C-alpha positions as CSV (number, residue, x, y, z in Angstrom):
1,M,-1.0,6.4,-45.7
2,R,-1.2,9.1,-43.1
3,N,1.5,11.2,-44.9
4,C,-0.4,10.7,-48.2
5,V,-3.7,11.9,-46.6
6,T,-1.8,14.9,-45.1
7,A,-0.2,15.8,-48.4
8,A,-3.6,15.5,-50.2
9,A,-5.2,17.8,-47.6
10,I,-2.4,20.4,-48.0
11,F,-2.7,20.2,-51.8
12,L,-6.5,20.8,-51.6
13,S,-6.1,23.7,-49.3
14,L,-3.5,25.3,-51.6
15,A,-5.8,24.8,-54.6
16,L,-8.7,26.5,-52.8
17,V,-6.5,29.4,-51.7
18,S,-5.1,29.7,-55.3
19,A,-8.6,29.7,-56.8
20,D,-9.8,32.3,-54.3
21,A,-6.8,34.5,-54.9
22,Q,-7.5,34.4,-58.7
23,A,-11.1,35.4,-58.3
24,P,-11.7,39.2,-58.8
25,R,-12.3,41.0,-55.6
26,A,-13.5,44.5,-54.9
27,A,-11.6,46.9,-52.7
28,D,-13.9,46.2,-49.8
29,G,-13.5,42.4,-50.2
30,G,-16.5,41.6,-52.4
31,L,-16.1,38.5,-54.6
32,R,-17.1,38.9,-58.3
33,I,-19.5,36.2,-59.5
34,D,-21.2,35.4,-62.8
35,V,-25.0,35.7,-62.9
36,R,-26.7,34.5,-66.1
37,A,-30.0,35.9,-67.2
38,E,-32.9,34.6,-69.4
39,V,-35.2,37.4,-70.6
40,I,-38.9,37.2,-69.7
41,E,-40.9,38.7,-72.6
42,A,-44.4,38.3,-71.3
43,F,-45.7,38.6,-67.7
44,E,-48.8,36.5,-68.6
45,P,-47.6,33.8,-71.0
46,R,-51.1,32.9,-72.2
47,A,-51.6,36.5,-73.3
48,P,-48.2,37.7,-74.4
49,E,-49.5,40.9,-75.9
50,R,-51.0,42.1,-72.6
51,K,-48.9,44.8,-70.8
52,R,-51.3,46.3,-68.3
53,F,-52.0,44.5,-65.0
54,G,-54.1,46.5,-62.5
55,E,-52.3,49.8,-62.0
56,L,-49.0,48.5,-63.3
57,E,-47.5,48.0,-66.8
58,F,-45.0,45.2,-67.4
59,R,-41.6,46.5,-68.6
60,G,-39.7,43.2,-68.6
61,G,-38.1,40.5,-66.5
62,L,-35.3,38.1,-66.0
63,I,-34.8,34.6,-64.8
64,L,-31.4,34.6,-62.9
65,T,-29.1,31.7,-62.3
66,S,-25.5,31.3,-61.1
67,S,-23.1,28.4,-60.6
68,E,-22.1,30.0,-57.3
69,R,-23.8,28.3,-54.4
70,V,-24.1,31.5,-52.4
71,F,-26.4,33.0,-55.1
72,G,-30.1,32.7,-54.3
73,G,-32.5,33.2,-51.4
74,L,-32.8,36.9,-52.3
75,S,-35.1,38.5,-49.7
76,A,-34.8,42.3,-50.1
77,L,-33.7,44.7,-52.8
78,R,-32.8,48.3,-53.3
79,V,-32.2,50.1,-56.7
80,S,-30.3,53.3,-57.2
81,P,-32.3,56.4,-58.1
82,D,-31.4,56.1,-61.8
83,G,-32.1,52.4,-61.9
84,G,-28.6,51.6,-62.9
85,R,-27.4,49.7,-59.8
86,F,-28.8,47.4,-57.2
87,F,-27.9,45.9,-53.9
88,A,-29.7,43.0,-52.3
89,I,-29.5,40.6,-49.4
90,S,-30.1,36.9,-49.1
91,D,-31.8,35.2,-46.2
92,K,-28.5,33.5,-45.4
93,G,-26.8,36.8,-44.4
94,Q,-25.1,37.6,-47.8
95,W,-24.7,40.9,-49.6
96,F,-25.1,41.3,-53.3
97,R,-24.5,44.4,-55.5
98,G,-24.0,45.1,-59.2
99,R,-25.2,46.9,-62.3
100,I,-28.5,46.4,-64.0
101,A,-28.2,46.2,-67.8
102,Y,-30.9,47.5,-70.1
103,R,-31.6,47.6,-73.8
104,A,-34.2,50.1,-75.0
105,G,-35.4,50.5,-71.4
106,K,-35.9,46.7,-70.9
107,L,-34.0,44.4,-68.6
108,I,-31.4,42.3,-70.3
109,G,-29.1,41.2,-67.4
110,L,-27.0,41.9,-64.4
111,E,-23.3,42.8,-64.6
112,E,-20.4,43.3,-62.2
113,V,-22.1,41.4,-59.5
114,D,-20.1,41.2,-56.2
115,T,-21.0,39.4,-53.1
116,A,-19.8,39.1,-49.5
117,P,-21.1,37.8,-46.1
118,M,-22.6,40.3,-43.8
119,L,-20.5,41.0,-40.7
120,A,-21.6,41.3,-37.1
121,I,-20.4,44.0,-34.7
122,D,-17.4,41.8,-33.7
123,G,-16.3,41.3,-37.3
124,R,-17.4,37.7,-37.5
125,Q,-19.9,36.7,-40.1
126,L,-23.5,37.5,-39.1
127,A,-24.7,34.0,-39.9
128,A,-22.1,32.5,-37.5
129,R,-24.1,34.0,-34.6
130,G,-27.2,32.3,-35.9
131,W,-28.4,35.7,-37.2
132,Y,-28.8,34.4,-40.8
133,D,-32.5,34.9,-41.5
134,T,-32.0,38.4,-42.9
135,E,-35.3,39.2,-44.6
136,S,-35.8,43.0,-44.8
137,M,-33.7,46.0,-45.7
138,T,-33.9,49.8,-46.2
139,E,-31.4,52.5,-46.8
140,D,-31.0,56.1,-45.6
141,D,-28.2,58.3,-46.9
142,G,-25.6,55.5,-47.0
143,T,-26.8,53.7,-43.8
144,I,-28.5,50.3,-44.4
145,Y,-30.9,48.8,-41.9
146,V,-31.4,45.0,-42.0
147,G,-34.2,43.1,-40.2
148,I,-33.4,39.6,-39.0
149,E,-36.6,37.6,-38.7
150,R,-36.0,34.7,-36.3
151,V,-34.2,36.8,-33.6
152,H,-36.4,39.9,-34.1
153,Q,-33.4,42.2,-34.4
154,I,-32.6,45.2,-36.6
155,V,-29.0,46.0,-37.3
156,R,-27.4,49.1,-38.8
157,F,-24.6,49.1,-41.3
158,D,-22.5,52.1,-42.4
159,F,-22.5,50.8,-45.9
160,G,-21.8,54.1,-47.5
161,K,-18.5,54.4,-45.7
162,D,-17.3,50.8,-45.3
163,G,-19.1,48.8,-48.0
164,F,-18.9,45.1,-47.5
165,R,-16.6,45.6,-44.5
166,A,-19.4,47.4,-42.6
167,R,-20.3,45.8,-39.3
168,G,-23.9,45.4,-38.1
169,I,-24.7,47.4,-35.0
170,P,-27.9,46.2,-33.3
171,L,-30.6,48.7,-32.6
172,A,-32.6,48.7,-29.3
173,Q,-35.5,46.3,-29.7
174,P,-39.0,47.6,-29.3
175,P,-40.8,45.5,-26.7
176,G,-43.4,44.2,-29.0
177,L,-40.8,43.0,-31.5
178,R,-39.8,40.2,-29.2
179,T,-43.3,38.8,-29.1
180,L,-43.5,38.1,-32.8
181,P,-43.7,34.4,-34.0
182,S,-40.2,33.0,-34.6
183,N,-40.6,32.5,-38.4
184,K,-43.1,35.3,-39.0
185,G,-41.1,38.3,-37.9
186,L,-39.9,41.4,-39.7
187,E,-40.3,41.2,-43.5
188,C,-40.6,44.9,-44.3
189,L,-38.4,47.9,-43.4
190,A,-38.8,51.3,-45.0
191,M,-37.4,54.8,-44.2
192,P,-39.3,57.8,-45.6
193,A,-37.1,60.5,-47.1
194,K,-36.6,63.9,-45.7
195,G,-39.7,66.1,-46.3
196,Q,-42.0,63.1,-46.2
197,P,-44.3,62.1,-43.4
198,L,-42.5,59.9,-40.8
199,A,-39.1,61.0,-42.1
200,G,-36.4,59.7,-39.7
201,T,-38.6,56.9,-38.6
202,L,-38.2,53.2,-39.5
203,I,-41.4,51.6,-40.6
204,A,-41.2,47.9,-39.7
205,I,-43.9,45.4,-40.6
206,S,-44.0,41.7,-39.6
207,E,-44.8,38.9,-42.0
208,R,-47.7,37.5,-40.0
209,G,-47.4,38.6,-36.4
210,L,-51.1,39.1,-35.7
211,D,-52.9,41.3,-33.1
212,A,-56.1,40.4,-31.3
213,E,-58.2,41.4,-34.3
214,G,-56.1,39.3,-36.7
215,N,-54.3,42.3,-38.3
216,I,-50.6,42.3,-39.0
217,K,-48.4,44.0,-36.3
218,A,-46.2,46.9,-37.4
219,F,-43.9,49.3,-35.7
220,L,-42.7,52.9,-35.9
221,I,-39.1,53.0,-34.6
222,G,-37.4,56.4,-34.0
223,V,-33.8,56.6,-35.3
224,A,-32.9,60.2,-34.8
225,S,-34.9,60.2,-31.5
226,P,-35.2,56.9,-29.7
227,G,-38.6,55.4,-29.0
228,S,-41.2,53.3,-30.7
229,S,-44.9,52.8,-31.2
230,T,-47.2,50.4,-33.0
231,F,-49.8,50.3,-35.7
232,A,-51.3,47.5,-37.8
233,V,-51.9,46.5,-41.4
234,R,-55.3,45.0,-42.2
235,R,-54.8,41.4,-43.2
236,T,-57.1,40.2,-46.0
237,D,-57.4,37.1,-48.2
238,D,-54.8,35.2,-46.2
239,F,-51.9,37.3,-47.6
240,D,-48.7,37.8,-45.6
241,V,-46.3,40.7,-45.9
242,S,-43.0,40.0,-47.7
243,D,-41.5,43.5,-48.2
244,C,-42.2,47.2,-48.7
245,T,-40.8,50.4,-50.1
246,V,-41.6,54.2,-50.1
247,T,-42.3,56.1,-53.3
248,P,-41.1,59.6,-54.0
249,R,-44.7,60.8,-53.8
250,G,-45.1,59.6,-50.2
251,D,-46.8,56.2,-50.5
252,L,-45.8,53.0,-48.8
253,L,-46.0,50.1,-51.2
254,I,-46.5,46.8,-49.4
255,L,-45.6,43.6,-51.3
256,E,-47.5,40.5,-50.1
257,R,-47.6,36.8,-50.9
258,R,-49.9,33.9,-50.3
259,F,-49.1,30.2,-50.7
260,T,-51.3,27.1,-50.4
261,L,-50.6,23.5,-51.6
262,V,-53.9,23.7,-53.6
263,T,-53.5,27.1,-55.4
264,G,-49.7,27.6,-55.2
265,V,-48.2,31.0,-54.9
266,A,-49.8,34.4,-55.4
267,M,-48.6,38.0,-55.0
268,R,-50.2,41.4,-54.4
269,I,-49.1,45.0,-54.0
270,R,-51.0,47.5,-51.9
271,R,-50.5,51.2,-51.7
272,V,-50.9,53.1,-48.3
273,P,-50.3,56.9,-48.1
274,L,-47.7,57.6,-45.4
275,S,-50.1,60.3,-44.1
276,L,-52.4,57.5,-42.8
277,I,-49.7,55.8,-40.8
278,R,-49.6,56.8,-37.2
279,P,-49.5,55.2,-33.7
280,G,-52.5,53.0,-33.1
281,A,-53.8,53.2,-36.7
282,V,-55.0,50.2,-38.7
283,V,-54.2,50.8,-42.4
284,D,-55.5,49.1,-45.5
285,G,-54.6,50.1,-49.0
286,Q,-55.5,50.2,-52.7
287,E,-54.6,47.0,-54.6
288,L,-52.2,47.8,-57.4
289,I,-51.7,44.3,-58.8
290,Y,-52.7,40.7,-58.1
291,A,-51.0,37.8,-59.8
292,D,-51.1,34.0,-59.3
293,M,-49.5,31.0,-61.0
294,G,-50.9,32.0,-64.4
295,F,-48.3,34.7,-64.4
296,Q,-44.5,34.9,-64.3
297,I,-44.1,35.0,-60.5
298,D,-42.5,32.9,-57.8
299,N,-41.9,33.6,-54.1
300,M,-41.8,37.4,-54.5
301,E,-39.9,38.8,-51.6
302,G,-38.3,42.1,-52.5
303,I,-39.5,45.4,-53.9
304,A,-37.7,48.7,-54.8
305,V,-38.6,51.9,-56.6
306,H,-36.8,54.4,-58.9
307,R,-37.5,56.9,-61.6
308,S,-36.7,56.1,-65.3
309,P,-34.9,58.7,-67.4
310,Q,-38.3,59.5,-68.8
311,G,-39.7,60.2,-65.3
312,E,-41.7,57.0,-65.0
313,L,-42.1,55.4,-61.5
314,V,-40.5,52.0,-61.9
315,L,-41.1,49.1,-59.5
316,T,-38.5,46.3,-59.4
317,L,-39.4,43.0,-57.7
318,V,-37.2,40.0,-56.9
319,S,-38.1,36.5,-55.8
320,D,-36.5,34.2,-53.2
321,D,-35.9,30.7,-54.6
322,N,-35.2,29.3,-51.2
323,F,-32.1,27.6,-52.8
324,S,-34.5,25.1,-54.3
325,A,-34.4,23.6,-57.7
326,M,-38.2,23.8,-57.8
327,Q,-38.2,27.6,-57.6
328,R,-36.7,30.5,-59.5
329,T,-34.9,33.8,-58.9
330,L,-36.9,36.3,-60.9
331,L,-36.3,40.0,-61.4
332,L,-39.4,41.9,-62.7
333,Q,-40.0,45.5,-63.5
334,F,-43.2,47.4,-63.8
335,T,-44.2,51.0,-64.4
336,L,-46.7,52.4,-61.9
337,V,-49.3,54.3,-63.8
338,E,-49.6,57.7,-62.0
């Protein structure tokens, strides 16, 4: 019996190795996966003809599914300047990248999607260290910064050089970062471009780490010159921060969500000029859109921005399904009316 069990174990191992060997892999070790897409025609199903929502116009959306167990939990997103490619992270320490497919300017699917686990500085998987709650991300000239919520850590990847083989190098922690609640840590990372206010500075905002006045704690972290300071985002209507991005015109867009058992989930986007963000400031912002369960939303966790070929400013949002059958992975696009 023991020999039979051993033989069965060897057979299973060989089968797994064989299947893995046959799966397409990128040069940097990424595994190609199939992601299916169902098109969302209307953001508000009860009024399918409506396109304008606050300061945004709905361009289209997708419901994404995959048979691969690693797919899901998407918590941050970036889109290439032309809108043709994306990379994303999941809250379980997994990279995703691929091509965004359009027809007549509307989303129709994702193609050439590759995935791989994030690596720690020692080459082990980041999640193996317990650093798996990867919730925020930004990019600067090929360098990707990722915020890890539960351990209040930011790691830097030379993704432009090494791709999926890049190893995460921890940054020095600002003192205030360590005092954030364990499950309400960094949800927003943004890096203004050269020529913009705060260029060379990481903007880091917590989900719901509150100061004495009940506002959301945020940090300005020097990258080119070490050092950090704090500011705050005014918290209103029980919304928490879930991500952010910087527009080419110099605005910080803050994606927020709210959840209650009675009303379900809601989302909001606020716009804050970078010129208002400075040490000690408490910033608020214009509401660009509000949506609740009457709209095609879920647990919206990622936001990115790019220009369309026509010059329109396009916002792309992604939701975190928490690997739950009760939730969905959505990819939504809107035009910001300028």
